[in-house]
N, C-alpha and C positions, 0 to 999 in steps of 0.2 A: 600550478597545481595539477597533479596527475589525474587521469580519468577516473580511477576508483575513488579517490578522495572527493572529487567533484560530484560523482554519482551519490556518494554517501550524504554529502551536504544537501543535494537536491531532494532526496527522498525524506530526509529528516525535516526539511523545511516544509514540504508539502503535507506530511503527516501532522506536524506541529500546527499548521494552519487549520487543519480539520479538527484537531484536539481543542482548539480555542473556541470552537462553536459550542455554545451551551446546549445541553440535551434538552429537548422540548417538553419533557414531563418527568415527574418524580424526582427522587434524590439519586440521580444517575450521573456518574462522572465519565468523561472520556479521558483515557490515559494512554500514554505512549510507552513503548519499550523499544529502545534502540540498542542493538547488539552489534557493534562494529567489528568485534573479533570474528563473529560468525556471519556477519552481513545479513542479519535478519531484522526487519523493521515492522512494528505492529502499532495499530491503533485499536484499542479495545474499550468496551464499556463495562462498568461495574456499579452496582447500586441496588436501590429498592424503589418500588412504586406500588402503591395500593397493597402493601403486604406481600408483594411478590419480588423475588430475587431476579436480578438481571445481570448477566455476564455473557459477553460475546465479542468476537473479533469483527471489526468493521473493515480494517485494511491489514493485509499481510503481504509484504514484499521482501523477497530475498534478492541479493545481488550474487550471481554465480557467473564466473568467467567474464566479468565486466558487462553483464547484461542484467536487466531487471526482470525477475520472474514474479509476476503478479499471481500470488497463490490464492488470494481472496480479495474481492473488491466489492464492498457494500456501499459505495458512494453513488450519488445520483448520476453524475456526469461521467464517471470513470477516471480512475487515477492514471490510466494510460494517456488520456488526453492531457492531463496536467503535466505528465512527464514530457510529452511532446512540446507543450508550451514552454517548458523550461529548457528546451534545446536538445532533448534526447531523441536520436533518430529511431524510427520504428524498428529498424534492424537490431536495436539493442533492447527491445521490449518483447517479452514472451508472456502471452496470456496463459499462464500455467494452469489456470482453472479449467481450460479446455483440454480434452483428451489429445495426446500427441498427434494422432492421425487427423484431427480436425483443425489443428493450428494452421495448416497450409491454406485453409479457406479464409483466414483473417488477413489483414494488411500488415500484421506484425511478424516478428521472428518466429521460426519454428522451434529452434533451440539456440 
């Protein structure tokens, strides 16, 4: 399996595992959106609780030039850690939610 296909499988597996965790209150669902054509992967919530509408993104990861760009990470431990545990080197993970000039201060890729 080539690197890109492997990376797609890894991110889909991680996000699917998060989606399987029931939301802790209300009638709120976790849903996934996997766009392999554009290499964009999302976990989002949608639903209602106490008469209030909930909708938001928990995880947004893009694969660009065979690197993971973490656009948003609303997980407790961090999806970067989960990618590492799946065998992805830090040099292939970009914390895109940090400004480009600050990324050099992380242990991950700058671009």
